[in-house]
C-alpha positions as CSV (number, residue, x, y, z in Angstrom):
1,M,0.0,0.0,0.0
2,Q,1.2,3.5,-0.8
3,L,0.2,6.8,0.6
4,L,1.0,9.8,-1.3
5,D,0.5,13.0,0.5
6,M,0.8,16.4,-1.3
7,G,1.5,18.8,1.5
8,T,3.2,18.8,4.9
9,G,0.6,17.0,6.9
10,G,2.0,13.4,6.2
11,G,3.5,12.8,9.5
12,E,0.0,13.2,11.3
13,L,-1.5,10.9,8.6
14,L,1.1,8.2,9.3
15,K,0.2,8.2,12.9
16,K,-3.6,8.2,12.4
17,F,-3.6,5.6,9.6
18,N,-0.7,3.5,11.3
19,H,0.8,3.3,7.8
20,P,4.2,2.1,7.3
21,A,6.7,4.8,6.4
22,K,8.5,2.6,3.9
23,N,5.3,2.4,1.8
24,T,4.7,6.1,1.9
25,Q,5.7,8.8,-0.4
26,V,5.1,12.6,-0.2
27,T,5.3,15.1,-2.9
28,E,6.2,18.9,-2.4
29,A,6.9,21.8,-4.8
30,W,7.7,24.5,-2.3
31,E,11.3,24.6,-1.3
32,P,10.7,25.6,2.5
33,N,8.3,22.6,2.8
34,I,10.8,20.3,1.0
35,K,13.5,21.2,3.6
36,L,11.0,20.6,6.4
37,L,9.9,17.3,5.0
38,K,13.4,16.0,4.6
39,Q,14.1,17.0,8.3
40,T,11.0,15.2,9.5
41,L,9.4,12.4,7.4
42,A,12.5,11.5,5.3
43,I,14.4,10.4,8.4
44,E,11.4,8.0,9.2
45,G,11.7,6.3,5.9
46,V,9.2,8.2,3.9
47,R,10.2,9.0,0.3
48,V,10.1,12.7,-0.4
49,I,9.7,13.6,-3.9
50,E,10.5,17.3,-5.1
51,N,7.9,18.4,-7.7
52,E,8.5,21.0,-10.3
53,H,4.8,21.5,-10.5
54,E,2.6,21.2,-7.4
55,A,-0.1,19.0,-9.0
56,D,2.5,16.4,-10.5
57,I,2.3,12.8,-9.2
58,P,5.6,11.3,-10.5
59,V,4.7,7.6,-9.7
60,A,3.6,4.7,-11.8
61,D,-0.1,4.6,-13.1
62,N,-2.5,2.5,-11.0
63,S,0.0,2.2,-8.1
64,L,-1.5,4.0,-5.2
65,D,-4.1,3.0,-2.7
66,M,-4.6,6.4,-1.3
67,I,-3.7,10.0,-2.2
68,T,-4.2,12.7,0.4
69,N,-3.9,16.4,-0.5
70,S,-3.9,19.3,1.9
71,H,-4.2,22.8,0.6
72,A,-2.4,21.8,-2.7
73,A,-3.3,22.0,-6.4
74,F,-4.3,18.7,-8.0
75,D,-5.3,17.4,-11.4
76,A,-8.3,15.3,-11.1
77,E,-7.6,13.2,-14.2
78,L,-4.1,12.6,-13.0
79,V,-5.3,11.5,-9.5
80,K,-7.6,8.8,-11.2
81,Q,-4.7,7.7,-13.3
82,K,-2.4,7.0,-10.5
83,L,-4.9,5.4,-8.1
84,K,-5.5,1.7,-8.0
85,Q,-9.2,0.5,-8.4
86,N,-11.0,1.4,-5.3
87,G,-8.3,3.7,-4.3
88,L,-9.2,6.9,-2.1
89,F,-8.6,10.5,-2.8
90,I,-8.8,12.7,0.3
91,T,-8.5,16.4,0.0
92,Q,-8.9,19.4,2.3
93,Q,-8.9,22.7,0.5
94,V,-8.8,26.4,1.1
95,G,-12.0,27.6,-0.8
96,A,-12.4,30.5,-3.1
97,L,-14.1,32.8,-0.7
98,N,-11.3,32.5,2.0
99,N,-11.0,35.9,3.8
100,Y,-12.9,37.6,0.9
101,S,-14.4,40.3,3.1
102,L,-11.0,41.5,4.4
103,S,-9.4,41.1,1.0
104,R,-12.1,43.2,-0.6
105,Y,-11.9,45.9,2.2
106,L,-8.3,46.4,1.7
107,D,-8.6,46.3,-2.1
108,H,-11.9,47.3,-3.6
109,N,-10.9,45.9,-6.9
110,H,-9.9,42.5,-5.4
111,Q,-10.3,39.5,-7.7
112,I,-10.5,36.0,-6.2
113,A,-7.3,34.2,-7.0
114,Y,-8.9,30.7,-7.6
115,P,-12.7,31.3,-8.0
116,D,-13.3,27.8,-9.2
117,N,-11.8,26.1,-6.1
118,T,-15.2,25.2,-4.4
119,L,-16.7,22.2,-3.0
120,F,-19.4,22.0,-5.6
121,N,-17.0,22.2,-8.5
122,T,-14.6,19.6,-6.9
123,V,-17.4,17.1,-6.1
124,M,-18.9,17.6,-9.7
125,T,-15.4,17.0,-11.3
126,F,-14.9,13.7,-9.6
127,E,-18.4,12.5,-10.1
128,K,-17.9,13.1,-13.9
129,L,-14.7,11.0,-13.8
130,G,-16.7,8.2,-12.3
131,F,-15.5,8.4,-8.6
132,E,-17.9,7.5,-5.8
133,I,-18.1,10.5,-3.4
134,I,-18.0,9.0,0.1
135,Y,-18.0,12.2,2.1
136,F,-17.9,16.0,1.7
137,A,-18.4,19.0,3.9
138,E,-17.5,22.7,4.1
139,Y,-16.8,25.1,6.9
140,R,-16.6,28.8,7.2
141,P,-14.8,29.5,10.6
142,V,-14.5,33.0,11.9
143,M,-11.0,34.5,12.2
144,K,-10.7,37.4,14.6
145,F,-7.9,40.1,14.6
146,F,-7.4,42.0,17.8
147,D,-4.7,44.4,16.5
148,V,-3.8,46.0,13.1
149,G,-0.2,44.6,13.4
150,A,-1.7,41.0,13.1
151,I,-3.6,42.1,10.0
152,V,-0.5,43.5,8.4
153,Y,1.5,40.4,9.1
154,Y,-1.2,38.2,7.8
155,A,-1.8,40.1,4.6
156,S,1.9,40.2,3.9
157,V,2.5,36.4,4.0
158,I,-0.4,35.4,1.7
159,P,0.0,37.6,-1.3
160,W,-2.4,35.6,-3.5
161,E,-5.2,36.8,-1.3
162,F,-3.8,40.3,-0.8
163,P,-1.8,40.8,-4.0
164,D,-1.1,44.6,-3.8
165,F,-1.1,45.0,0.0
166,S,1.4,47.2,1.7
167,V,1.2,49.5,4.7
168,E,1.8,52.4,2.4
169,N,-0.8,51.4,-0.1
170,N,-3.4,50.6,2.6
171,L,-2.7,53.2,5.2
172,C,-6.2,54.7,5.2
173,E,-7.9,51.4,5.4
174,L,-5.5,50.2,8.2
175,Q,-6.3,53.4,10.2
176,N,-10.0,52.6,9.8
177,L,-9.6,49.1,11.0
178,A,-7.6,50.4,14.1
179,K,-10.6,52.5,15.1
180,I,-13.0,49.6,14.7
181,I,-10.7,47.4,16.7
182,H,-10.3,50.1,19.4
183,Q,-14.1,50.5,19.6
184,F,-15.2,46.8,19.3
185,R,-12.0,45.1,20.5
186,S,-11.7,43.0,17.4
187,I,-12.7,42.6,13.7
188,S,-13.7,39.3,12.0
189,T,-13.4,37.6,8.6
190,N,-14.4,34.2,7.4
191,E,-12.0,31.5,6.3
192,D,-13.3,29.0,3.7
193,R,-12.5,25.3,4.0
194,F,-13.9,22.1,2.4
195,I,-13.1,18.5,2.4
196,M,-14.0,15.6,0.0
197,I,-13.3,11.9,0.1
198,A,-13.7,10.0,-3.2
199,R,-13.3,6.4,-4.2
200,K,-12.1,5.4,-7.8
201,K,-14.7,2.9,-9.1
C-alpha cells in the first residue's frame, strides 16, 4: 500500500492510519516545505519527491491505494490515473471565498485568485470522472484580529489573497480598521475550508 501526501501533513496521517513509512511517499513543490519534510518524514523512511509543479504525481499509473492532499493543487484526471481500483482520494482545500471580506476591504478591486476552487466544483469534477463520493463538507470558521499589526502580518504572508497589499498602499484602510478594533475590540473575517473523500470505481 502506498500513501502519497501532497503537502506537509503526512506525519500526522502516518500516525492516524498506522501506515508504514517505507510504503509512503510525499510530494512537495515549495522549497521551504521540501526542507521541512526532509528533516521530519524522510528520516522516518518516507520517500520525499520534489515536484517541479505542485499537481504532479511522479509515480507509476494504478500504483496508489490512497492519495491525500492538503491545501495543494491537483489534477483530477491525474489522480484517477495514479490510483488503483477502489483507491481513495482525500483532499482538504482552502475555498475560493477565504478571507474575501477582508481582501475586498483592503482592495476594492480585489479579484478572487482561485474562483473555481469550491466544494461544488470539486465534487462535480470527480463525479464526472466516475468516482464515488464518500464524504464532503464545508466550513466557514470566523477568524478574529485583535490588532492592526496582526492584519499587516497576515496580509503580507499570503499575497495571493492580498496581492497589492502594503502599509503604504493601505494606510487609510488600516487606520479605519484600527478605529474599529479600538471600539469593538476585534474585527472578524471568514475562512473557507472544504473536504472531500472520493473512491475510484
